[in-house]
VEXTORDREN-624732 format. One record per residue (C-alpha): residue in three letters; x, y, z. Coordinates in steps of 0.25 Angstrom, whole numbers, plus 5000, padded with zeros to 4 digits. Layout:
REM VEXTORDREN-624732
alaXYZ ...
//
This chain:
REM VEXTORDREN-624732
unk500050005000 unk500550144996 unk500650245008 unk499950375005 unk500750505009 unk500250595020 unk500750645034 unk499850555042 unk500350425034 unk501350325041 unk502650365041 unk503450305029 unk504450245039 unk503350165045 unk503050085032 unk501750045036 unk501049915032 unk499749895026 unk499149875040 unk499949985047 unk499450075036 unk497950045038 unk498150055053 unk498750205051 unk497550245042 unk496650185052 unk497250265063 unk497050405056 unk495650365053 unk495350315067 unk494750185061 unk494950045066 unk495949955058 unk495649815059 unk496749715055 unk496049585060 unk495849475050 unk494549405055 unk495149275060 unk494949275076 unk496249195077 unk497049285069 unk496349415075 unk496749365089 unk497849465095 unk498349355105 unk498649245094 unk499949235087 unk499949235073 unk500349305060 unk499549435059 unk500249465045 unk500649595040 unk499249645037 unk498849645052 unk500149685058 unk500549835062 unk501849885068 unk501749945082 unk502650065076 unk501550105066 unk500550115077 unk501450185087 unk501650275074 unk500250305073 unk499950325088 unk501150415092 unk501050565088 unk502350575080 unk501750505068 unk500350485071 unk499450515059 unk498250615060 unk496850565059 unk496050575047 unk495150685046 unk493850675056 unk494650545062 unk495350515075 unk496650445073 unk496550315083 unk497050175081 unk496150065081 unk496949945077 unk496349795077 unk496949665073 unk498449705071 unk499749635074 unk500649755080 unk502149715079 unk503249795087 unk503149865099 unk502049975101 unk502750085108 unk502050205111 unk502950245124 unk502950385128 unk502050435117 unk500750495116 unk499650425108 unk498250505106 unk497550425097 unk496650315101 unk497250165101 unk496350035100 unk496949905096 unk496149785095 unk496549635092 unk498049675089 unk499149605093 unk500449665097 unk501849605094 unk502449685106 unk502249765117 unk501449895117 unk502250005124 unk501550135129 unk502250185141 unk502050325145 unk501150345133 unk499950445131 unk498850375125 unk497250405123 unk496650275122 unk497150145120 unk496350015118 unk497049875116 unk495849765114 unk496149625112 unk497649635108 unk498849565111 unk500149645116 unk501349585123 unk501349705132 unk500849835136 unk501749935142 unk501050075146 unk501850125159 unk501450265161 unk500550265149 unk499450375149 unk498150335142 unk497050445142 unk495950345139 unk495750195140 unk496850085139 unk496149955134 unk496949825135 unk495649745134 unk495749595129 unk497249605127 unk498349505129 unk499549565135 unk500549445139 unk501649535144 unk500849645152 unk500349785153 unk501149885160 unk500350005164 unk501150065175 unk500750205179 unk499950215166 unk498750305166 unk497350275159 unk496350385156 unk495050295157 unk495050145157 unk496050035157 unk495449915151 unk496149775153 unk494849685151 unk495049545146 unk496549555144 unk497649455146 unk498949515152 unk500149435155 unk501549465161 unk502549365155 unk503749385161 unk503349505169 unk502649505182 unk501549595179 unk500449585168 unk499849715171 unk500849825178 unk499849945180 unk500450005193 unk500150155193 unk499050135183 unk498050245183 unk496750215176 unk495750335176 unk494450255175 unk494350105175 unk495249985174 unk494549865168 unk495249735168 unk494249635167 unk494449485162 unk495849535163 unk496949415164 unk498349445169 unk499549355171 unk500549435179 unk500349545190 unk499349655188 unk499949775194 unk499049895197 unk499849955209 unk499450095212 unk498550105200 unk497350195200 unk496050165193 unk495050295192 unk493850195190 unk493650055193 unk494549925191 unk493949805185 unk494449665184 unk493249565182 unk493649435178 unk495149455177 unk496149355180 unk497549405187 unk498649305188 unk499949305192 unk500649175195 unk502049235196 unk501949355205 unk501249385218 unk500149475213 unk499149465201 unk498549595205 unk499449695212 unk498749815213 unk499149885227 unk498750045228 unk497750025217 unk496750135217 unk495350115210 unk494450225211 unk493050145209 unk492949995209 unk493949875208 unk493349745204 unk494049615204 unk492849515201 unk492049425191 unk491849465176 unk490349455175 unk489449525164 unk488849635174 unk490249685176 unk490649715161 unk490049855162 unk491049885173 unk492149835166 unk491849905153 unk491250025158 unk491250155150 unk492550115142 unk492050095126 unk491849945123 unk493249925115 unk494149835123 unk493249825135 unk492249715133 unk492349595142 unk491849495134 unk492349435120 unk491749475107 unk490449415105 unk490249365119 unk489349475126 unk488349455135 unk488249405150 unk487849265146 unk489149245140 unk489949315150 unk490849215158 unk491149275173 unk492549285175 unk493149295190 unk494249385194 unk495449305196 unk496749335203 unk497949235203 unk499049305211 unk499049405223 unk498249535224 unk498649665229 unk497749785230 unk498449845242 unk498149995245 unk497149995234 unk495950095234 unk494650075227 unk493650175227 unk492350105227 unk492549955228 unk493549835227 unk492949715221 unk493549575223 unk492349495219 unk492349345216 unk493849365213 unk494749245213 unk496149265219 unk497149155217 unk498349185228 unk499549115232 unk499749095247 unk500749215247 unk499849305239 unk498749405243 unk497549475239 unk497849605246 unk496949725249 unk497749785259 unk497349925262 unk496349935251 unk495350045252 unk493950035246 unk492450065249 unk492149915246 unk492949785245 unk492149685239 unk492949555242 unk492049435236 unk493149365229 unk493549225232 unk494449185243 unk495849155238 unk496249005242 unk497649065246 unk498349195248 unk497949305258 unk496849415256 unk497349545263 unk496349665267 unk497249725277 unk497149875279 unk496049885268 unk494849975270 unk493549965264 unk492150015268 unk491449885263 unk491849735262 unk491049655253 unk491449505255 unk491149365255 unk491449245265 unk492149175253 unk493049285250 unk494049275262 unk495049175266 unk494649075277 unk496049075283 unk497049185287 unk497149235273 unk496449365275 unk497049475281 unk496249605285 unk497049675296 unk496649825295 unk495549795285 unk494349895287 unk492949875281 unk491649955285 unk490549865279 unk490449715276 unk489649675265 unk489649515264 unk489349445250 unk488549325255 unk488449275269 unk489549325278 unk489249275292 unk489749335305 unk490549215307 unk491149215294 unk491549365295 unk492249325309 unk492949215302 unk493349315291 unk493949405302 unk494749295308 unk495349255295 unk495849395294 unk496349405308 unk497249285312 unk497649375322 unk496649435331 unk496349585328 unk495249665334 unk494949755322 unk494449665312 unk493349625322 unk492949765327 unk492849805312 unk491849685309 unk491149725321 unk490949865317 unk490449825304 unk489349745309 unk489049845319 unk488949955309 unk487949855302 unk487149855314 unk487549715317 unk487849715331 unk487849565334 unk488849535323 unk489749645328 unk489749585343 unk490049445337 unk491249515330 unk491849575342 unk491549445350 unk492349365339 unk493449485341 unk493549455357 unk493549305354 unk494849325343 unk495449415355 unk495349305365 unk496249215358 unk497349315358 unk497349335374 unk498049255385 unk497449135392 unk496749225402 unk496249325392 unk495649205385 unk494849145397 unk494349285400 unk493949295386 unk493249155385 unk492449195398 unk492049335392 unk491649265378 unk490849145386 unk490049235395 unk489849375388 unk490549355374 unk491449475378 unk490249555380 unk489749545365 unk488549455370 unk488049525383 unk486849425382 unk487749315385 unk488149385398 unk486749395402 unk486449245399 unk487649205408 unk487049285420 unk485749235417 unk486349085418 unk487149125430 unk486049185438 unk485149065435 unk486248975440 unk486349055452 unk484849055456 unk484948905454 unk486148885463 unk485548985474 unk484048945472 unk484148845484 unk483948885500 unk484049035504 unk485449065509 unk485749135523 unk485749275523 unk487049345526 unk486349425537 unk485149385542 unk483949475540 unk484549565530 unk484649475518 unk483649495507 unk482649405502 unk483349285496 unk483349305480 unk484249195472 unk484049265459 unk484449395465 unk485549335473 unk486149275460 unk486149405453 unk486849465465 unk487949375463 unk488049375447 unk487949525446 unk489249605452 unk488749735454 unk487149735455 unk486749675469 unk485349635474 unk485749615489 unk485749465487 unk487149415486 unk487649485499 unk486449445507 unk486549285507 unk487649195511 unk487849075502 unk488648955507 unk489248825500 unk489248815485 unk488248925484 unk489249025489 unk490148975478 unk489048985469 unk488849135473 unk490349165471 unk490249095458 unk489149185453 unk489849315458 unk491149275450 unk490249235437 unk489449375438 unk490749455440 unk491249385427 unk490049405419 unk489949555424 unk491449565420 unk491349515406 unk490049585403 unk490849715407 unk492149675398 unk491149655386 unk490349785388 unk491749865389 unk492249795377 unk490849835370 unk490949985375 unk492349995371 unk491949945356 unk490850045355 
//
């Protein structure tokens, strides 16, 4: 093909091929340029085959189109933009340090080498169903969206300190790490709106340390795996202004993952598979440790029905996380530790099966204001939850749980929680303290069951009346004793302070004298334990 002359034609030194010349003209016209052949096997960017020269373009030609030094002007009435489909791109597409004002969309393309755009200024970039060995975009600045939907990137993505003006979309992509430790290195990433990573599959660490998301973070049905390192998701100091969801991918959540972003590159279902009836629910899975320490989540952090496969020395760590609502309804991991130490939430939504049943739950300093169980979560199960989280006795978790029940107007469960606290405390005391504790527990339940003290008093009163119901005893002073009343005499013995004038008026002999002394001692003991319990209650209030 002969090349027409003109300032907006490809430079002569490029020596463009027929495919590259067509791409050049399509760019000036702002139209789509489709090089697919129509055969699914040959159009699949992930398969290795001979693409032929008619479908091959050089990365240098694309960079010449996009960078301002040689970028051609748009045709009259058109907006220059790159819409390239079904091309095999050879060479390294290097836009490092440049400025790209044009809209860029590549679909079903295969890159022979990595895509480099560190410290590059871009408007909107959408790579949809593409294969590229690696994406290097450290400190890149994208004014609009950055889409990497349905892409296969075996050597990973680097977005360290990058800035995204609207959405970052990673839906349905497969990202590996090969010889590197990280599949996604995005520490310091700043996304102005939403980060959508549903149905994402990674092999290697996903690093979001210190990243900021101005909208929400969605990972529905994603599978994160790191068999070689400690963390599959390493995101300490992550800040999400709204929601962060790690949950199942179900049809009703597609609107959340797609949001207001145009449909190109964000569909969750393969082409031709629309409709909820054909949608297969996929669970969020994480094979490796999770670190969300010091994270800030403006509305909600959701770990719903998620599956965490941890090694014995790995953690699902939420240390010092702050959020109005934590929804922890995932499956309890078989190994590893769940850490909530220092976390602060207003509402905790959980279920019984989400927590380990042994000492693999750490909650020292965990603060919550309201509990919203999903399904049945009895008081005994909740106390078991506390016991699991406090292998060494600590009063604060019990007092906090009692406060939650009391704020809901459930005083009886609150008292039972505080009673459980005293029983846990008793195990830490020396022998004498344990004996005194057991006596308080058996008699008045540490003051948290006042009716129990009244019951003991009634039993002793009836027992005393039976013991002293025989013959009337002799008075101490003849003519001065009141009329004998066995009921009042027994009460005089049992009540340490109140007197009815009976106990000092009659003389008991033999076994009755010992019975009277025992009644006095038991009365003092009941009074002392009741006073101790009342003092404890008053101090708490």
